[in-house]
C-alpha positions in Angstrom: 36.4 17.3 -4.2 38.5 14.1 -4.0 36.8 11.0 -2.9 38.5 9.5 0.3 40.1 6.2 0.2 37.8 3.7 2.1 40.7 3.1 4.5 41.2 6.8 5.2 38.1 8.4 6.8 37.6 12.1 6.2 37.8 14.6 9.1 34.6 14.7 11.2 35.1 18.4 11.8 34.6 19.4 8.1 31.4 21.2 7.3 30.9 19.4 4.0 29.4 15.9 4.5 29.9 14.8 0.9 33.2 12.9 1.5 31.6 11.0 4.4 28.7 10.1 2.0 31.2 9.0 -0.7 33.1 6.9 1.9 29.9 5.2 3.0 28.9 4.3 -0.5 32.3 2.8 -1.3 32.3 0.8 2.0 28.8 -0.5 1.3 29.7 -1.5 -2.3 32.7 -3.4 -0.9 30.5 -5.2 1.6 32.0 -3.6 4.7 28.7 -2.7 6.2 29.7 -1.7 9.7 32.2 0.8 8.2 29.5 2.0 5.8 27.1 2.6 8.7 29.8 4.6 10.6 30.3 6.8 7.5 26.6 7.4 7.0 26.1 8.2 10.6 28.9 10.8 10.3 26.9 12.4 7.5 23.8 12.6 9.8 25.9 14.3 12.5 26.4 17.1 10.0 23.0 17.0 8.4 20.4 14.9 10.2 17.9 15.0 7.2 20.4 13.9 4.5 18.3 11.5 2.4 21.1 9.4 0.9 22.6 8.7 4.3 19.3 7.8 5.8 18.6 5.4 2.9 22.1 4.0 3.1 21.7 3.2 6.8 18.4 1.6 6.1 20.0 -0.7 3.4 23.0 -1.5 5.6 21.0 -2.4 8.7 18.6 -4.4 6.6 21.5 -6.5 5.3 22.9 -6.8 8.8 19.5 -8.0 10.1 19.1 -5.0 12.4 15.5 -4.5 11.4 14.5 -2.0 14.1 17.5 0.2 13.3 16.8 -0.1 9.6 13.1 0.9 10.2 14.1 3.9 12.3 16.2 5.5 9.5 13.9 4.6 6.7 10.9 6.0 8.6 12.9 9.3 9.0 13.5 9.4 5.3 9.9 8.8 4.4 8.7 11.5 6.8 10.3 14.1 4.6 10.1 12.2 1.3 7.0 10.0 1.5 7.2 9.1 -2.2 10.8 8.0 -2.2 10.6 4.8 -4.2 13.7 3.0 -2.9 12.9 4.1 0.7 9.4 2.5 0.3 11.0 -0.7 -1.1 13.5 -1.0 1.8 11.0 -0.3 4.5 8.6 -2.8 2.8 11.3 -5.4 3.0 11.9 -4.5 6.7 8.2 -4.9 7.4 8.2 -8.2 5.6 11.1 -9.4 7.8 9.3 -8.2 10.9 6.2 -10.3 9.9 4.0 -7.2 9.3 2.5 -8.4 6.1 -0.2 -5.7 5.8 2.4 -2.9 6.1 4.7 -4.6 3.7 1.9 -4.9 1.1 1.1 -1.2 1.5 4.7 -0.2 1.0 5.7 -2.6 -1.8 2.6 -2.2 -3.9 0.9 0.7 -5.7 -2.4 1.8 -4.1 -4.4 1.4 -7.3 -3.3 -2.2 -7.7 -2.0 -4.4 -4.9 -0.2 -6.7 -7.4 1.6 -3.8 -9.1 4.9 -3.1 -7.5 5.8 0.4 -6.3 9.4 -0.5 -7.0 10.1 -3.2 -9.6 12.7 -5.7 -8.3 12.8 -9.5 -8.0 13.2 -9.4 -4.1 10.3 -7.0 -3.8 8.0 -9.1 -6.0 9.0 -12.3 -4.1 8.3 -10.7 -0.7 5.0 -9.1 -1.9 3.8 -12.4 -3.2 4.7 -14.2 0.0 2.9 -11.5 2.0 -0.3 -12.1 0.0 0.2 -15.9 0.4 0.6 -15.7 4.2 -2.6 -13.7 4.3 -4.4 -16.3 2.4 -4.8 -14.2 -0.7 -3.6 -16.8 -3.1 -4.9 -15.2 -6.3 -2.9 -12.0 -5.7 0.1 -14.1 -4.7 -0.1 -15.9 -8.1 -0.5 -12.6 -10.0 2.5 -11.1 -8.2 4.8 -14.1 -8.7 3.9 -15.1 -12.3 6.0 -12.3 -14.0 9.1 -13.8 -12.4 8.7 -16.9 -14.6 9.7 -14.7 -17.5 13.1 -14.1 -16.1 15.6 -17.0 -15.6 16.2 -18.7 -13.3 12.8 -20.2 -12.3 13.8 -21.1 -8.8 12.3 -24.3 -7.3 11.1 -22.2 -4.4 9.0 -20.0 -6.8 7.6 -23.0 -8.6 6.6 -24.6 -5.3 5.1 -21.4 -4.1 3.0 -21.0 -7.3 2.0 -24.7 -7.1 0.9 -24.3 -3.4 -1.1 -21.2 -4.2 -2.9 -23.0 -7.0 -3.4 -26.1 -4.8 -5.1 -24.0 -2.1 -7.4 -22.6 -4.7 -8.4 -26.2 -5.7 -6.7 -26.0 -9.1 -4.9 -29.3 -8.6 -3.9 -30.0 -12.2 -2.1 -26.7 -12.5 -0.5 -27.2 -9.1 0.7 -30.6 -10.2 2.3 -29.1 -13.3 4.3 -26.6 -11.2 5.3 -29.3 -8.7 6.5 -31.5 -11.5 8.6 -28.7 -13.0 10.2 -28.2 -9.6 11.1 -31.9 -9.6 12.4 -31.7 -13.2 14.7 -28.9 -12.1 15.9 -30.8 -9.0 14.9 -34.5 -8.8 16.4 -34.6 -5.3 13.9 -32.1 -3.9 11.9 -34.2 -1.5 9.4 -31.5 -0.8 8.5 -31.2 -4.4 8.1 -35.0 -4.7 5.8 -34.9 -1.7 3.7 -32.1 -3.2 3.4 -34.1 -6.5 2.0 -37.0 -4.4 -0.5 -34.8 -2.6 -1.7 -33.2 -5.9 -2.0 -36.7 -7.5 -4.2 -37.8 -4.7 -6.5 -34.9 -5.1 -6.6 -35.7 -8.8 -7.9 -39.1 -8.0 -4.8 -41.2 -8.6 -3.9 -42.7 -5.2 -1.5 -45.2 -6.6 0.6 -42.6 -8.4 0.4 -40.4 -5.3 1.9 -43.3 -3.2 4.8 -43.6 -5.7 5.6 -39.9 -5.4 5.5 -40.1 -1.6 7.7 -43.1 -1.5 10.2 -41.3 -3.8 10.1 -38.3 -1.4 10.9 -40.6 1.6 13.7 -42.3 -0.4 15.3 -38.8 -0.8 14.6 -37.7 2.7 13.5 -40.3 5.2 12.9 -37.6 7.8 10.4 -35.6 5.8 7.4 -35.7 8.1 4.8 -34.5 5.6 5.6 -37.4 3.2 5.6 -40.0 5.9 2.3 -38.8 7.3 0.7 -38.6 3.9 1.8 -42.1 3.0 0.4 -43.5 6.2 -2.9 -41.8 5.6 -3.0 -43.2 2.0 -3.0 -46.7 3.4 -6.6 -48.0 3.2 -8.1 -48.3 6.7 -9.9 -51.4 7.6 -13.2 -51.2 5.8 -12.6 -47.6 4.9 -11.2 -45.5 2.1 -7.9 -44.1 1.2 -7.3 -40.7 2.8 -4.6 -38.1 2.4 -4.0 -35.2 4.8 -3.0 -33.0 1.9 0.1 -32.0 3.8 2.1 -29.8 1.4 5.8 -29.1 2.0 5.8 -25.3 2.0 
C-alpha cells in the first residue's frame, strides 16, 4: 500500500487505518505535531485500541505540553498492554511533568531496583534521578545519574545535581569536586560558583568560600543565594562566621 504524502491525507472512509498511521508517523518525524495528532486520531476512529496511534498521541501531546491529553492516551495503551516499555516511559515522563514523583518512579524504574530503568534513555534517567532527588532520596538520585557521566556531554546541570545530592548527604569534598567541574566547563556559571563557596565553607575554608561567592556575584549581581551567603559569612560582632548553606539548585 503506498504511503500518503504528508500534505495529502488519506480518505477517512477507508476501512484500513494503516495509511493514517503512516501519515501520523511522517508528520511527527517532521515536527508537525498538530497534524500528526489529527492523523493518529483518525486511526482511533477506525480502531480505538490501535497501540501505535495511542502511543503516538501520547508522544505528540507530551511534546506539545498537553499533559492531561498525553496521560489519557497512554493510560488507554497500558490498560491493554501493561508491559509496553515505551508507553511506560512516556507516561512516566508525563507524571514527572505533572509533579507526581512517586508515580513517575514506579513507571520509569524496574520494580526490583528503583535505580534500574524500565526503559533506558537519557531523558528517563535524568527525570528518574530528579524524582528521587525531590523526594529527598539522594543516594538513589546519585546512583541513577552517575551512569550519565559515561556519555558525553556531562552537562553542567547534571554536575550540579550530583554535587547537590552529595552535599545534602554531608559529603562536602565530593560535592566540591562536582561543583568545580561545572565551573571548569562554564566559568560564567554563577550558580556553580556559589555552590563552590558553600561547599568550601563546610570544608572549613571561609576565606576561600568568600572568594567563590564574590566571583559568583561578579558574574551575576542578582544571584540571591550568593549575596545572602556572603552576608552570612561576615563575622558578626563577637560571633563566628556563618553560612546559610544556600545552594543554587
